[in-house]
KOLKEDO-112799 format. One record per residue (C-alpha): y, x, z; residue number from 1. Coordinates in Angstrom, 1 decimal, always signed. Example, Ala and Ser with C-alpha at 12.3 -4.5 7.8 and 13.67 -1.06 7.14 Angstrom:
BEGIN
ATOM      y      x      z resi
ATOM   -4.5  +12.3   +7.8    1
ATOM   -1.1  +13.7   +7.1    2
***
This chain:
BEGIN
ATOM      y      x      z resi
ATOM   -1.6   +7.8   -2.3    1
ATOM   -0.5   +4.3   -1.3    2
ATOM   -2.6   +1.5   -2.6    3
ATOM   -0.4   -1.5   -3.6    4
ATOM   -3.2   -4.0   -4.3    5
ATOM   -6.9   -4.4   -4.1    6
ATOM   -9.0   -6.5   -6.4    7
ATOM  -12.1   -7.7   -4.6    8
ATOM  -15.2   -8.9   -6.4    9
ATOM  -18.0  -10.6   -4.5   10
ATOM  -21.2  -10.2   -6.4   11
ATOM  -24.7  -11.4   -6.0   12
ATOM  -27.0  -10.5   -9.0   13
ATOM  -24.2  -10.3  -11.4   14
ATOM  -25.5   -7.6  -13.8   15
ATOM  -25.1  -10.0  -16.8   16
ATOM  -21.5  -10.9  -16.2   17
ATOM  -20.1   -8.0  -14.1   18
ATOM  -19.5   -5.5  -16.9   19
ATOM  -17.1   -7.8  -18.7   20
ATOM  -15.4   -8.8  -15.4   21
ATOM  -14.8   -5.2  -14.4   22
ATOM  -13.7   -4.2  -18.0   23
ATOM  -11.1   -7.0  -17.9   24
ATOM   -9.9   -5.8  -14.5   25
ATOM   -9.6   -2.2  -15.5   26
ATOM   -7.8   -3.1  -18.7   27
ATOM   -5.4   -5.3  -16.7   28
ATOM   -4.8   -2.5  -14.2   29
ATOM   -4.1   +0.0  -16.9   30
ATOM   -1.5   -2.3  -18.4   31
ATOM   +0.3   -2.7  -15.0   32
ATOM   +2.9   +0.0  -14.4   33
ATOM   +4.6   +0.7  -11.1   34
ATOM   +1.7   -0.4   -9.0   35
ATOM   -1.4   +1.5   -7.7   36
ATOM   -4.6   -0.6   -7.4   37
ATOM   -8.2   -0.3   -6.4   38
ATOM  -11.4   -2.3   -7.1   39
ATOM  -13.7   -3.2   -4.3   40
ATOM  -17.1   -4.8   -5.1   41
ATOM  -19.0   -6.5   -2.4   42
ATOM  -22.7   -6.2   -3.2   43
ATOM  -24.0   -9.4   -1.5   44
ATOM  -27.6   -8.3   -1.1   45
ATOM  -28.3   -8.2   -4.9   46
ATOM  -31.8   -7.4   -6.2   47
ATOM  -30.6   -6.3   -9.7   48
ATOM  -28.3   -3.6  -11.0   49
ATOM  -25.1   -5.1   -9.6   50
ATOM  -24.3   -2.2   -7.3   51
ATOM  -25.2   +0.4   -9.9   52
ATOM  -22.9   -1.2  -12.5   53
ATOM  -20.1   -1.4  -10.0   54
ATOM  -20.4   +2.2   -9.0   55
ATOM  -20.5   +3.4  -12.6   56
ATOM  -17.3   +1.5  -13.3   57
ATOM  -15.5   +3.4  -10.6   58
ATOM  -15.3   +0.6   -8.1   59
ATOM  -15.7   +1.1   -4.4   60
ATOM  -18.9   -0.7   -3.4   61
ATOM  -19.7   -2.1   +0.0   62
ATOM  -22.7   -4.0   +1.1   63
ATOM  -22.9   -7.4   +2.8   64
ATOM  -26.4   -8.6   +3.7   65
ATOM  -25.7  -12.3   +4.5   66
ATOM  -25.5  -14.3   +1.2   67
ATOM  -22.4  -16.3   +1.6   68
ATOM  -19.4  -16.2   -0.7   69
ATOM  -16.9  -16.5   +2.2   70
ATOM  -18.6  -13.6   +4.1   71
ATOM  -18.7  -11.5   +0.9   72
ATOM  -15.0  -12.0   +0.2   73
ATOM  -14.0  -11.3   +3.8   74
ATOM  -16.1   -8.2   +3.9   75
ATOM  -14.2   -6.8   +0.9   76
ATOM  -10.8   -8.0   +2.2   77
ATOM  -11.4   -6.2   +5.6   78
ATOM  -12.0   -2.8   +4.0   79
ATOM   -9.4   -3.2   +1.2   80
ATOM   -6.5   -0.7   +1.3   81
ATOM   -3.9   -2.7   -0.6   82
ATOM   -1.0   -4.7   +0.9   83
ATOM   -1.9   -7.4   -1.7   84
ATOM   -5.4   -8.8   -2.1   85
ATOM   -6.8  -10.4   -5.2   86
ATOM  -10.2  -12.0   -5.2   87
ATOM  -12.0  -12.3   -8.5   88
ATOM  -15.5  -13.8   -9.0   89
ATOM  -18.1  -11.6  -10.7   90
ATOM  -18.3  -13.9  -13.7   91
ATOM  -14.6  -14.2  -14.3   92
ATOM  -12.3  -12.3  -16.7   93
ATOM   -8.6  -11.8  -16.0   94
ATOM   -5.7  -10.7  -18.3   95
ATOM   -2.9   -8.1  -17.9   96
ATOM   -0.4  -10.9  -18.0   97
ATOM   -2.1  -12.7  -15.1   98
ATOM   -2.2   -9.5  -13.0   99
ATOM   +1.5   -8.8  -13.7  100
ATOM   +2.5  -12.4  -12.8  101
ATOM   +0.4  -12.2   -9.6  102
ATOM   +2.0   -8.9   -8.5  103
ATOM   +5.5  -10.1   -9.5  104
ATOM   +5.1  -13.2   -7.4  105
ATOM   +3.8  -11.3   -4.3  106
ATOM   +6.5   -8.7   -4.7  107
ATOM   +9.3  -11.2   -4.8  108
ATOM   +9.0  -11.9   -1.1  109
ATOM   +9.0  -15.6   -1.7  110
ATOM   +5.2  -16.0   -2.2  111
ATOM   +2.4  -15.6   +0.3  112
ATOM   -0.4  -16.2   -2.1  113
ATOM   -1.8  -18.5   -4.8  114
ATOM   -4.3  -19.0   -7.6  115
ATOM   -4.2  -19.9  -11.3  116
ATOM   -5.6  -22.4  -13.8  117
ATOM   -9.2  -22.1  -15.2  118
ATOM  -10.7  -22.0  -18.7  119
ATOM  -14.4  -21.7  -19.5  120
ATOM  -15.8  -19.1  -21.9  121
ATOM  -17.8  -21.6  -24.0  122
ATOM  -17.5  -25.1  -25.4  123
ATOM  -17.7  -27.7  -22.8  124
ATOM  -19.7  -31.0  -22.7  125
ATOM  -17.6  -34.1  -22.2  126
ATOM  -18.6  -34.5  -18.5  127
ATOM  -17.7  -30.9  -17.7  128
ATOM  -14.3  -31.4  -19.4  129
ATOM  -13.7  -34.4  -17.2  130
ATOM  -14.6  -32.5  -14.0  131
ATOM  -12.3  -29.6  -15.1  132
ATOM   -9.5  -32.0  -15.8  133
ATOM   -9.9  -33.6  -12.4  134
ATOM  -10.0  -30.2  -10.7  135
ATOM   -6.8  -29.0  -12.4  136
ATOM   -5.1  -32.2  -11.2  137
ATOM   -6.0  -31.6   -7.6  138
ATOM   -5.3  -27.8   -7.9  139
ATOM   -1.8  -28.3   -9.2  140
ATOM   -1.0  -31.3   -7.0  141
ATOM   -2.2  -30.0   -3.7  142
ATOM   -1.9  -26.2   -4.4  143
ATOM   -5.6  -25.4   -4.1  144
ATOM   -6.7  -22.1   -5.6  145
ATOM   -9.8  -21.9   -7.6  146
ATOM  -12.3  -19.7   -5.8  147
ATOM  -12.7  -17.5   -9.0  148
ATOM   -9.1  -16.2   -8.5  149
ATOM   -7.3  -16.2   -5.2  150
ATOM   -4.5  -13.8   -4.2  151
ATOM   -2.5  -13.3   -1.0  152
ATOM   -0.7  -10.8   +1.1  153
ATOM   -3.0   -8.7   +3.2  154
ATOM   -1.0   -9.6   +6.3  155
ATOM   -1.6  -13.3   +5.6  156
ATOM   -5.3  -12.7   +5.0  157
ATOM   -5.7  -11.0   +8.4  158
ATOM   -3.5  -13.4  +10.4  159
ATOM   -5.2  -16.5   +9.0  160
ATOM   -8.7  -15.0   +9.5  161
ATOM   -9.5  -15.0   +5.8  162
ATOM  -12.1  -17.3   +4.3  163
ATOM  -13.6  -19.7   +6.8  164
ATOM  -17.2  -18.6   +7.3  165
ATOM  -18.2  -22.0   +8.6  166
ATOM  -18.3  -23.1   +5.0  167
ATOM  -20.8  -22.3   +2.2  168
ATOM  -18.7  -24.0   -0.5  169
ATOM  -15.0  -25.1   -1.0  170
ATOM  -14.0  -22.3   +1.4  171
ATOM  -11.2  -21.5   -1.1  172
ATOM   -9.6  -24.9   -0.5  173
ATOM   -9.5  -24.3   +3.3  174
ATOM   -8.1  -20.8   +2.7  175
ATOM   -5.4  -22.2   +0.4  176
ATOM   -4.4  -24.7   +3.1  177
ATOM   -4.4  -21.9   +5.8  178
ATOM   -2.2  -19.7   +3.6  179
ATOM   +0.2  -22.6   +2.9  180
ATOM   +0.6  -23.2   +6.7  181
ATOM   +1.2  -19.4   +7.2  182
ATOM   +3.7  -19.3   +4.4  183
ATOM   +5.7  -22.4   +5.5  184
ATOM   +6.4  -20.7   +8.8  185
ATOM   +7.9  -17.8   +7.0  186
ATOM   +9.7  -19.6   +4.1  187
ATOM   +7.1  -18.4   +1.6  188
ATOM   +5.3  -20.6   -1.0  189
ATOM   +1.8  -20.8   -2.3  190
ATOM   +1.7  -21.0   -6.0  191
ATOM   -0.6  -22.0   -8.9  192
ATOM   +0.2  -19.8  -11.9  193
ATOM   -0.2  -21.0  -15.5  194
ATOM   -1.9  -17.9  -16.9  195
ATOM   -5.6  -18.8  -17.1  196
ATOM   -8.7  -16.9  -16.0  197
ATOM  -11.8  -17.2  -18.2  198
ATOM  -14.9  -17.9  -16.2  199
ATOM  -18.5  -18.7  -17.1  200
ATOM  -19.9  -22.2  -17.7  201
ATOM  -23.3  -21.1  -16.4  202
ATOM  -23.9  -24.0  -13.9  203
ATOM  -23.7  -26.4  -16.8  204
ATOM  -26.2  -24.3  -18.7  205
ATOM  -28.6  -24.1  -15.7  206
ATOM  -28.5  -27.8  -15.0  207
ATOM  -28.3  -31.0  -17.0  208
ATOM  -25.8  -33.7  -16.2  209
ATOM  -28.5  -35.7  -14.5  210
ATOM  -29.6  -32.7  -12.4  211
ATOM  -26.1  -32.0  -11.3  212
ATOM  -25.6  -35.6  -10.2  213
ATOM  -28.8  -35.5   -8.1  214
ATOM  -27.8  -32.2   -6.5  215
ATOM  -24.4  -33.6   -5.6  216
ATOM  -25.9  -36.8   -4.2  217
ATOM  -28.4  -34.8   -2.3  218
ATOM  -25.7  -33.1   -0.4  219
ATOM  -24.7  -36.4   +1.2  220
ATOM  -28.0  -36.4   +3.2  221
ATOM  -26.6  -33.5   +5.2  222
ATOM  -24.2  -33.8   +8.1  223
ATOM  -21.2  -31.7   +7.2  224
ATOM  -22.8  -30.5   +3.9  225
ATOM  -20.2  -27.8   +3.1  226
ATOM  -21.3  -26.1   +6.3  227
ATOM  -25.0  -26.2   +5.4  228
ATOM  -26.4  -23.4   +3.2  229
ATOM  -29.4  -25.6   +2.4  230
ATOM  -27.1  -28.4   +1.1  231
ATOM  -25.1  -26.0   -1.0  232
ATOM  -28.0  -23.8   -2.1  233
ATOM  -28.8  -25.2   -5.6  234
ATOM  -25.2  -25.7   -6.7  235
ATOM  -23.7  -22.5   -5.4  236
ATOM  -26.4  -20.0   -4.3  237
ATOM  -29.3  -20.4   -6.6  238
ATOM  -29.9  -18.2   -9.7  239
ATOM  -32.7  -19.0  -12.2  240
ATOM  -35.8  -17.4  -10.9  241
ATOM  -34.8  -17.3   -7.3  242
ATOM  -37.2  -20.1   -6.4  243
***
């Protein structure tokens, strides 16, 4: 059986959120006729029940030891069977409408890839709302996909080299730019859809506004901070209880 699309979920210790993420993916896949899809979960060296939950859901589970979101996404993309790849974070829910719009865009032949807008699953504090509003402006203006939902043609993924593993954060922006360059050479666009994903607001729960400010300021003490795991650790790689 030919696989039309692969939904790839990078996951490190996601036992709390992963069941809802996978349920939303399976519901969306069931509502999408005319396409055959698969789910690939990259277990990024989890220490909880992430892999077990993924296997019980029927996903194909692979293992990536090195904890890096770019590496985890690439590991899943390399083994995916679909001609279209959709990357969904482990704490993010999608809708049937979004999946249909994604596949329709890719199937048109005019689109090489894209992303969509973001909504959070809980009420937001004023400062988080400001940050989200700023992100949406940059995303729609510069065509940057949010890392929680990125899609592309498999051919584009392979020929651009996927997510740049020099970076421990913002790798989705560099991947968006690479896909845009790839698409322009072929007369294909990179799009930001208007059907939102629902993702968790957990960083705002883990850290106060003051703590977030100090974490961000601390990154400036590093040379090329996005290429330093230590600089990015607290914001993007830490879970409560890790240290």
